[in-house]
N, C-alpha and C positions, 0 to 999 in steps of 0.2 A: 140912723146907725144902721148897719145891716145884721138883723137878728136871722141866727141859725138852728136849726132842729136840734133839739136835747141828744138826740142819738148820733149827730155828726161828732164824728174824730175825723183831724187833719190828719195827715204824715208826719207832722213835726209831734203830734203827742203819741207817737207810734214809737216803741223800742228799735235801737239800731237794727236788731235783729230781722222785726217786722220789715223795714225798709229795706235792707237787702235781700229779705224774700222776693221782696215785689218787685225790686230791681232787677236780681237775676231772671225771673219770669219775663219782664218786659223783653229784657234782652235777647233771650232765646226765641220768644215770640215774634220780636221784630224780626229777625235772621231768618227765622223760619217763614215767614208773612213774604220775603224779598224771595226765597227760595220759590215758594208758591208763585211769585210774578213771572220768575224767570220761567218757570217750569209752561206757566201758561202761553209766553213769549215762544219758547222753543217748539211747542207742541201745535201752534195755530200759524204763527209766521211763515209766508214764502209760499201758502197754498194758492193764492192768486198768482203766482209766477213773479212777483216784484218783492223786493226784500223789504223788511220790516213787518209790521202786524197791524191790517189795516179792518176796516168794518168787513170787508169783501172778505177778507180772510177767516172771519169769525160766520160768515153767513155761510161760505162752503164748507164749514166743520160740522156744522149742525144740519144743512139743508143738502148739500151735495155740490157736486159741479157737472152740470149738466153737457159742458164740453170736453171732459176728462174722466178716466176712469180711476177708481179707487187706487190702484196702485200707482197712477201718474200724480195723484194728487198728494199720496204719501211721499214720491220722491222730489216733487217742487216744494213742498213743504217740510215737515216735521223730520224726513229722513234723510233730507237734502246735503245734511255735511258727511252721512256716511258715507256716501259714494262721490267718485269723481266727476267731472262735468262729461267727460266722454262716456262713463258707465253708464249714468244717468239717461245720457243721449241714445245708448245702444237698447238700453231696456225700454225706453218710450218708443224708441222706432220697432221696437219688436211688438209692441202692444198695439201701434196704429196700423201695421203691416198683417194684424190679424192671428198673433200668438202661434205662429208655426211652431209644431213640437222638433222639429228636425234644427231650426234654428236655435229652438229654446237649449236642445242639447248640446250645440256647438257654441253658442255664444252666450248665452244667457246664462244658463246653470251654473260655469265657470264663478260668473262676478256673483252671484247667490249665494254660493258655498262661502265665497271667500269675505262677504261682505255681510250678508245677513243671518247665515246660519246660524251664527252663537247667540242671538235673541229669540231668531224664530224657529226654533228647535221643535216647536209643538208641548214643551213642558210647563209654559204659562198659557192659562186658560184665556188670560185677557190680552194675550198678542196672538195675531193669524200664523199660521205655521206656513213655512215656505220649503219644506222637505223633497218636494218633486213638481211636476209638470203640475198635475191638476190644482194643487192649491197656489201655485203662483198664477196660474191661468184664472182662476175664481176669482182672483182680484182684478182681473184684468175685466171687468164688467163696469157698467156706468155707476161714476161715484153718485151714492144716495144719501151721504151723510152719516153719522154715528145712528145706529139702530135704537129703536126706542128702547130695548131690554137692558143696552148699555147704558141711557140714559138712566133709567130707573136707578140702574145697580151704583152710578155715580151720584146722581141725587141724594141718594140716601146716606151715603158716606160723606157728601158736603154739607149737608144740613146736621148730622150730627156733629161733625168734626168743629166748622166754621161756628156751629153753637158754643159748644164749650170754650172756644177761643175769642170772642167775644162775651161770653159770659165771666170769665177771668178779668179780661182788661176792662169790662165796665164795671165789677166789682172794685177794682185797684182804681182805675178812675172816679167811682164814685165818691172817694175819701178827698178829693181837690176840693177846692175853693172858688166855684163857677158861679156867676151871677149874671142872668137870671136865671134861677131854678129852674125854669122852663126850656131854656137853651141847653142846660147840663142834661135835663132829662131826656132832649129831642136827640143830643149826642150819642147818649148810651141806645135809645131806640131805634134810631136809622138804619144801623147795621144789621137789625134783625128784618125790618122791613126789606132790604135790600136783597137780603137771602131769598124771600120767597119771588122777589122782581126780578134777579138773576136767573136762579134757577126754573122759573116758571118759565121765562123769557128763551130759556133753550128748546123747549118744547113747540112753541109758537112760532122760533125761527124756523124751525123745521119745515113748518107749512110755509110760511112767508118770511123770505130772508130780510125785508125790510126790520124786522123786529132786534135785528142782530144790535142796532143802537140800543137795543133794550138792555142787552147782555151787559153793552159799555157802561150804560147807567149804571147799573146795579154794582158791577163791580167797583165803578170809580165813585158811588158813594160808601160803599165799604172801605175802599182803600182809603178816602178821606177822612172817616170816622176813626179809624184805626191809627192813624197818622196823628190826629189832634188829641185823642186819647193819649196815645204814647206819649208825645212831648210834653202835654201839659202836667201828665202824669209825673214824667221824670225829671221836669223842671221843679214843681212843687215838693215834689219827695227831698230835694237836693238845696234847693236855693232860694225857695218862695220863704217869707216870712210873714207866718200865720200867726196872729195874737189872737189868742180866745178872750182876753180883757176888752177888745174892740169890736168883737164879735158874740157879745153873751148868748148862751141858748138858751130857747124858750121852747116850754113844752108844747105851745100850740101852734108855732111856725113850721113850714116843710123846708 
């Protein structure tokens, strides 16, 4: 007979209102996680000039591209869908010819005003402004990846936000009947370890691109843990038949 701790309460012992609360929370977090994955894909995919998201894309995002400028990296990566192929080609050609100011006025400025000015108007401190030649030319420098101050700002946002997410999912998942208990505890603990693995590897990847693999491993561990907790919690909340008679509570068990 499997014994459970006297403090353990399965979803089936909760009122309908609490199960509804848990379910709504998991659904919203699940959709939000999917949007987060889409954002990661959109932000980094194509930086290596090839379709899809690859290890090379992540390496370029954090350590930079020694063969391209920041402007080229953006045009080939996250901003590729904002311009036509001809427009991207015109800007890349202008950069490689030496960012001539006269050519900028005649050929490049109209493209920037039409395609980029709406977002890059200088009102958002997190988006580089592209309102004149000097600002555009400044991005035509060697791509060194995300700067350290941006990494610090993004790190604390991610650490706070992701911790809240996995505290909530972990709390809900803690009411699932999963054995052995060490495995259940491992599933809850893994994402918190993965947060440090993922964010810490950003800084190391900036120095050595090979650690982009660690970024993928950290993100993968978080995704697998989230998916497992989500599926098990939803299934046991509405379909699993838990019987307190078969699993009596003991004060001394874990």
